[in-house]
VEXNU-105252 format. One line per 4 residues: number of its first residue (from 1); their letters; for each residue x, y, z of C-alpha. Coordinates in steps of 0.25 Angstrom, whole numbers, plus 2048, in hexadecimal, padded with zeros to 3 digits. Each point is the difference from the previous one (the first is absolute). Example, Ala and Ser with C-alpha at 12.3 -4.5 7.8 and 13.67 -1.06 7.14 Angstrom:
<recs>
1 = AS = 831 7EE 81F  806 80E 7FE
</recs>
This chain:
<recs>
1 = MVLL = 7A7 7EE 834  80F 7FB 805  809 7FD 7F6  809 7F5 804
5 = MPFC = 810 801 7FF  807 7F3 7FA  807 800 80D  7FB 800 810
9 = GLIL = 80B 808 807  80A 80A 7FC  806 809 80B  808 80C 7FB
13 = FYCN = 80B 805 80A  806 80F 7FD  80D 804 805  805 80C 803
17 = LLVA = 803 809 7F1  80A 807 805  80A 7F6 803  7FC 7F9 7F2
21 = QSVQ = 80C 802 7F5  7FA 805 7F3  801 7F8 7F4  804 80C 7F7
25 = NLGV = 80D 7FC 7FD  7FE 7F1 801  806 7F7 7F6  80B 7F9 7F8
29 = SCIA = 804 801 7F1  7F9 7F7 7F7  806 7F4 7FA  80A 805 7F5
33 = SSQN = 7FB 80E 801  803 80C 808  7F2 803 803  7FC 7FF 80F
37 = CGPR = 7F4 7F6 7FF  7FE 7FB 810  806 7F9 809  807 7F2 7FD
41 = GGIG = 7F5 7F5 803  7F4 808 7FD  7F4 7FB 7F7  806 7FE 7F0
45 = DGAY = 80F 800 806  804 7F1 7F9  80E 800 804  7FB 802 80E
49 = PVLT = 7F1 7F9 803  7F7 803 80A  804 7F0 808  7F9 803 80E
53 = PQSF = 7F3 807 805  801 80E 801  7F9 80D 7FF  802 80B 7F6
57 = MTDA = 7FE 80F 801  800 80C 7F7  7FE 80F 802  7F3 7FF 7F5
61 = LIPT = 808 809 7F7  7F8 802 7F4  80B 802 7F4  7FC 808 7F4
65 = VPNT = 80D 7FD 7F8  803 7F3 7FC  80A 7F8 807  7FF 80A 80C
69 = TRQL = 7F9 7F5 808  807 7FC 80F  7FF 7F2 802  7FA 7F8 80E
73 = APGP = 80A 801 80C  7FF 7F4 808  7FB 7FE 80E  7FD 7F7 80A
77 = PPVR = 7F7 7F4 7FD  7F2 7FE 806  800 7FB 80E  7F6 7F5 804
81 = SSTY = 7F9 803 80C  801 7F6 80A  7F4 802 809  7F6 7FF 7F4
85 = PSSS = 7F8 7FA 7FB  7F9 7F7 80B  7FF 7F3 800  7F1 801 7FA
89 = SSCP = 803 80C 7F7  7FC 7FD 7F2  809 80B 7FB  80F 7FE 7FA
93 = PRRN = 80C 805 80C  800 80E 7FF  80D 808 7FC  805 80C 806
97 = IIID = 804 809 7F5  80C 80C 802  7FC 80A 7F7  80A 809 805
101 = SANG = 80E 7FA 805  807 809 80A  80D 7FD 7FB  7FD 7FD 7F2
105 = AQQE = 7FB 807 7F3  7F2 809 802  7F5 7FF 7F6  7F3 80B 7FE
109 = MVGF = 7F5 7FA 802  7F6 807 7F5  7F4 7F7 803  7F9 7F3 800
113 = GHAW = 7F7 7FB 7F5  7FB 7F7 7F6  800 800 7F0  7F5 804 7F6
117 = TDSA = 803 7F6 7F4  7F6 7FD 7F5  7FB 7F2 808  7FE 809 80C
121 = VSVF = 7F8 80A 7F6  7F8 7F5 7FB  7FB 7FB 80D  7FE 80C 806
125 = KSLD = 7F6 804 7F3  7FA 7F4 804  7FA 806 80C  7F4 807 803
129 = SATL = 800 810 804  7FF 7FC 80F  808 7F6 801  80A 806 7F8
133 = ARVL = 7FF 80D 80B  803 7F8 80B  80B 7F8 7FA  808 80F 7FD
137 = EDLF = 7FB 805 80E  807 7F4 804  80C 801 7F8  803 80F 801
141 = GQSG = 7F7 807 80A  804 805 80D  7F7 7F6 807  806 7F4 7F8
145 = NNMG = 80E 7FC 7FB  804 80F 7FD  809 7FB 7F6  80A 80B 7F9
149 = FMRH = 808 7F9 7F7  7FC 7F9 7F3  807 7FB 7F3  7F7 7FF 7F4
153 = TIGS = 805 7F9 7F4  804 808 7F2  7FC 7F8 7F6  7FE 7F0 802
157 = SDLS = 804 7F8 80B  801 7F2 802  7F3 804 807  7FA 803 7F2
161 = GEQY = 7F6 7F8 7F7  808 805 7F4  80E 806 7FD  801 80F 7FC
165 = TYDD = 805 80E 802  7FA 80C 7FF  807 803 7F2  803 7F4 7FA
169 = NGPS = 7FC 807 7F3  7FB 7F4 7F7  7F6 7F6 7FE  806 7F9 80D
173 = FNEG = 80B 802 80A  80B 7F8 7F6  7FB 808 7F5  803 80D 802
177 = EPDF = 808 80C 7FB  80B 808 805  7F9 80C 808  809 808 808
181 = DLSN = 7F9 80C 802  7F4 7F7 804  7F5 807 7F8  7F8 7F3 800
185 = FSLG = 800 7FF 811  7F4 7FB 803  7FA 7FB 80E  7F7 7F7 7F9
189 = PYGT = 7F5 7F9 806  809 7FA 80A  808 80C 806  7F4 807 801
193 = GQAE = 7FA 7F5 809  80B 803 809  7FF 80F 7FE  7F2 800 805
197 = FIAK = 802 7F6 80B  80D 80A 805  7F7 80B 7FF  7F5 7FA 808
201 = MGAV = 80B 7FD 80A  804 80D 801  7F2 804 802  801 7F8 80E
205 = KGDV = 80F 804 804  807 80A 7F6  80F 800 806  802 7F3 7FC
209 = FLFG = 80E 7FE 7FA  800 7FA 7F1  80B 7F8 7FA  7FE 7FB 7F3
213 = SPWS = 807 7F3 7FC  800 7FC 7F0  803 7F3 7FD  807 802 7F2
217 = YPGW = 803 809 7F6  7F8 800 7F3  805 7F5 7F5  803 80A 7F7
221 = TKYN = 80C 804 80A  806 7F3 801  80A 7FA 7F5  7F7 7F5 7FB
225 = DLFI = 7F4 809 801  7F8 7F7 80B  7FA 805 80D  805 7F5 806
229 = APNL = 810 802 7FF  80B 804 808  808 80A 7F8  7FD 80C 7FB
233 = NVDG = 801 808 7F4  800 810 804  808 80B 801  806 803 80E
237 = GGSY = 7FB 80E 7FF  7F2 806 802  7F8 7F5 7F9  806 7F6 80A
241 = NILN = 7FB 809 80C  7F3 801 7FC  7FD 7F1 7FD  808 7FD 80B
245 = NSFN = 7F6 807 809  7F4 7FC 7F7  7FB 80E 802  7F7 809 7F6
249 = PAYV = 7FE 80E 806  7F1 7FD 7FD  801 7F4 809  801 807 80C
253 = PQMV = 7F4 808 800  7F8 7F4 7FA  805 7F6 80E  7FC 80B 809
257 = G = 7F4 809 7FA
</recs>
């Protein structure tokens, strides 16, 4: 089985890593703050918006403390190849992407992959066992794409049929009571479904790098108690750190067991 990607050509050129500078200390102060938050013109910098095409790169730092994320360093934009496609080709123009510029900042490539979402789990569950085995081998097997990096959603996302977290602690996602020790944490049917397919993936390739990505904190952590709300009403200590990662210690063995 061959999985068609939504693009026809991508050429990756790797330059000499020894001459590329590190992004370890790259950054400028945030607006109205002394904190270093990244280069001017970075993603999310409203005072210096990105006005021209360019690439962005980072060094794959995964922070464990809030507000320690390094923003992305700008690099050269993708360049359209002048030799491709031919006049008879049905593919869009191919672009040459420089991952590490010899004169720019350097990033660490953790891996390439896709994402586990509720919609992905729903589609995969609809496959018969033989087809599912072929799909997993095509995605993660040594004879297939051998994907080594997968994001998985923690709680619901915009690719879910309903809104939820793993600790709503109430009759619905907008009617929960505070539960800062996460005593009512539960994967529920959706999280359990993701755990099952992550385990199936692990049976094909056991060293996939997993990146957990929460879309929202529980509603009871917000000022207006609503799931879709921007402002947290939690302390800045241990409770915040737990919620920021959305992990209960029992979650890890359920995901990989």
